[in-house]
N, C-alpha and C positions, 0 to 999 in steps of 0.2 A: 411697344415698352406695356398696353394697353395690350396690346391681345395679349402678347406672354403673360401678362395678368389676369383676365380675365381665362387663356383656354383651360380647360376641366383635362386634356386626353396629357398630360407634361407640361406646358408651361412656354421656357424654350425653345424645350427640346423637338416640341412637335412640328413649330415655328423654321430652327437652322437639324432640324436634326439634330439625333441620341450619335452619330458619327463623329462632330463635326464638334456637336456640345462638350466628347470626353477628351478632341482634341483638343478643345478649349481647357479644361480641367487638366488635364494633362503637364499647358505649357505656367500656369502656373505653381506645381508642383516645384520643387527646392528638394535638392540630392537627402536619402534617407540619411546619410553620416551628419549632414547638416540639424537635419531633427532630432538626430541625437544627443549630439553638440549643442543641439539649445536646450532641450530638457536638465540637460547633465547639471551645464551651466543657470539653468535658471535656477536650480536645482528646485523642480516642482514636481508634488510626488504622483506614486499612479494615478488618486483617483481624481484626483486635480484634473489632469489633461484627460480622463476617458467626462467629465463631465465635459468640461472646455468643446473634447466633440461632437459630445451629442443635444447638447445646448445648441451649440452653430454650424451641427449637417457640416460640419467640417470629412468627419474624418472615413478614413477607406474603413465600410463595412460596404453588408449584405444588402442593405436598403437601397438602391435605385437614389432615389432622390437626395441622398445626400449628398459633398460637393469631395467626393474626392480628393482629398491634398491632406490632409497629416494621414501621420502610422498611431496605427490602436499601440495602446501599450504592450501589449504581447509583439505585435512586431513589431516594439523601440530591442524590446526587451531579444530579442531572440535576434536583431541587429546588431545590439553593444556585445552582445555574444562572442556574437563572429567580429564583432569589430579589434574583441582583447584579445580572443587570438589569431588575431592573424599578428599584430601589436607583436604580444610574445614569442610568436616565432622566427617572426626576424628582428627582434628586436636583441634574440635567445635568452628571454626572461628566466632565468632556475634559482634556486634554492643557494642559498652561499653553504659554501664544501666546511663539513667541521661542525664541532658541538653551536652552532651561531647562527641565532635562529633571527631571519632577513630572506634576501632576492638581493639577487647584483645579475649585471645585463654581459656579455660581450661589445669589450669596449671596440674594435672594428669597426661591428656591425651599428654604436652607439655615434665615430666619427665621417661615418658614412650619411645619415645623414643632414647630424648637425651641420657637415660640407655644401648639401644638397641644399639646405633652409637659406644657411649664408650665402651662397651663388643667385640664391631664390632673390637673394633680399640685397642682387647689385655688389657683391661680394668683388677683390681687386680681383680681377680678371685671368690678369697681366703676371699676376704674380703665385706658383705653388708652391711658395711657405706658411703656412695656415702654422701660429698656436695657442697651444690650446689650457688653457688656465684648470688644472685637479682642487680642486674647493675639497680641506677635512671640515668635517660640522660638526659640534654639539647634538644634542637634538632637534634637529630640526621639523618637528611636530608638533617644536610643542612637547614630551611629552618626561617620561623617565627613564634615563641608563639608553637610548639613542645613537645613533654614527652615522655618521652620510658619507657616499664619498661619488662626485658631481663633475659635471662637466661643463666648460664655457670656452668660448673661440673668445681671444681678445680682441681689440680693435674691428669690429665689427660692426657698422651700425648702425643695424639694425636691430643690437640683444639690447635688451633689460635685463632686467633685475632679475627678471621670473625667469628665465633663459639659465636652466641651469640644463644638461641629459644627466640624469641618474645615474650612475656608477653598480653604486652595490648603499645599500640601508638595515639594520640588523637592528635588529635588539639585546642590546647589550651593552656594559659600563666600559666608559670610551680612559682604556689599561692597555700597554703592549701589545700583549698576548691580543689581543683581541683586533684589536687594530695592525699590525702580523698578517695573521687572518683576514680579514677583510681584505686587506693588499696583495696576497702573493699573489692572485692570479692572476689579475691587472697587471704587473710587473712585467710577468711573462709574456701581457704582448705589446706590454709598452714595447720590453724590446726588440721584438721584433719589425715593429711599425716602423721607431724609431731608424733603424737600418733598413730595412724594405722599403720606408713610403706606404702609403695606401693610397689602393687607385679607386674613384671616384668614375663615373660613366668615360674611362677611353681615356684619362688625366692623374696621373700617378702627382700624389700630390707630400710634399716633405713635410713634415710635424716633431712640431716644441714646443713638450713641455716644460712652462713654470706649473710652482702651486702657491698655494695661501692656504696659508693653518693658522687658529692665534697659539698667541705662546706657552697655551697646557702640549697641544697635542703637540708642540715643534720643541718641546722636551722630550718626550717621549718618543718623538721616530725619531733620537739622533742620538742614537748605541757609539759606542767603545766594541771596534771590535768582541769580543763573543762573552761582557758581561753584563749580564741581560740584567743586575742588577744596578746596574750604573745609569742617574738619571742624571744630569748638566745644569745645573742649577735647582736641586734637591736642599729636602730640609736643613741648614744646623748653618753653622757656622764655613767651620773645615771643607766643604764641598770646592767642588770648580763650575764656577759659571757662565764660562764665555762660551761660544766656539770657533775662537779665531787666537784665544791664548790659554793657558794651564793658573788663571789667575785664582785663585780660593775670594769666597768672602772677610774673613783673619788673617791676620797672622794666630801661629799659636804661643808667642810670649801671652798675649787678654783673652787666650781663650779657655785656659784652666781660670783667672777670677771672674769671667763672664762679661771684660770689660771690654770692649772696643772702640776703640777712637779713632774717626776716618786722617787727628793730623799727624797720628806716629807714626814716625817715617816710616819703623818697618811695616807696617797694617800696609802702609802706600808701596813697601819694598814688592810683599808678599801677592797684595795681586797685584800692582803692572808687573811680578816677575821683573824686574829693573836687573837688567848684568845673568838672567838664567837661563833666558827660553829668550832661541831671537828666529825667529817669522813666522808663518802661521803654524797653524797643532794641524799633525796627518795623521793622529788616529781615530778620527771619526768618519761614521758613516750617516750618511740617512735613507730611513727605513721607505722611501718612495725613489727607491734607486737616476733622484734627481745631483746636480754639483746643488753646494752651500748660498751661490748663486745666482740662484734659481728659485729660492726664494723668500717670499714675500709676504705678510704680518701685515693680516688682519687689520687695516683700523683701525674701528670699531673699539674690535675687542681691547689694543695699544691705546684708545683713548678709557678707557676702561678703568684699564688698572694702573694708565699714568695718573687716575680720578683718585683713585683706594691709598698709590703707594703718597700721591701730596696730601688729602685728607691724613695720612695716614702719619708725617712726619709734620702735620701740625699739633697733630694732639699727641705725638711723641713731648713737641713744643714748650704747647701747654700743660702738661702737666709735670715737666721741666718748670716751669716759673711760680708753680700749682694756683692753675686757672681753674680745676677737675677736681679743686682739694673739694669734700661738703662744708 
């Protein structure tokens, strides 16, 4: 070490040789994509990154005395551009059809990479039947008027709450027209995949889909025939609110006077459709082209909805007994 430090002809290079020293420095490097990911995850600005390289002498520069370990900011920018272009091409990222402002991916490409990642983390290799959860969310990035559709593999132990593969995201209102445009392409791709399966590295997987939505999205996605104005559980009392029968919120007797009584036999008969409807209703369809039995309601949204209803009920009782009077 004393010889290396006292040498005026290049330090360790004069003892080990520049070729050996170059091989040693090269062995310390990590792949370029790891450096790009590290910089993005750590959220290090370009100026701060360059100062680290400059003061520690560990950047890839023209100075032969620097240890050529880390990429400079221009190299990282070029690698990031290359990585993003490959990802866009691999996943088929493109603009959404119609007037929607946003981007979407190709469902088969997303499924291929999701299956490869699941298999990498020791997914059940004896079964080729895989279930994916389609999740529809409003305001995914905490912004106003945003809707997204994502994909999550079911019963894969390596997956976490972050393991959502995005299929489409748009800046639009969460209404029926926009939702139909957002999922139309995905529905066409799903039909083919459910019929033929999908081949990944020589293995054909049979794919089944379930759907997780909140109550608002569920009501928007359930339609009756070609009636665009029909909304299950819409505003008012004389509306249908059940996907299994044709129950209404109140009977005709009390609608005119505005007094809806839960204990009224006519209200109960209207609500339960006693003697009127037999069996489950078959006039409703789901815009995501899945059976109603495959729908799951988001537990968080349901808990919030139940809390709102509980507070509303307590408020009505409090008002009835005069607790809210000034």
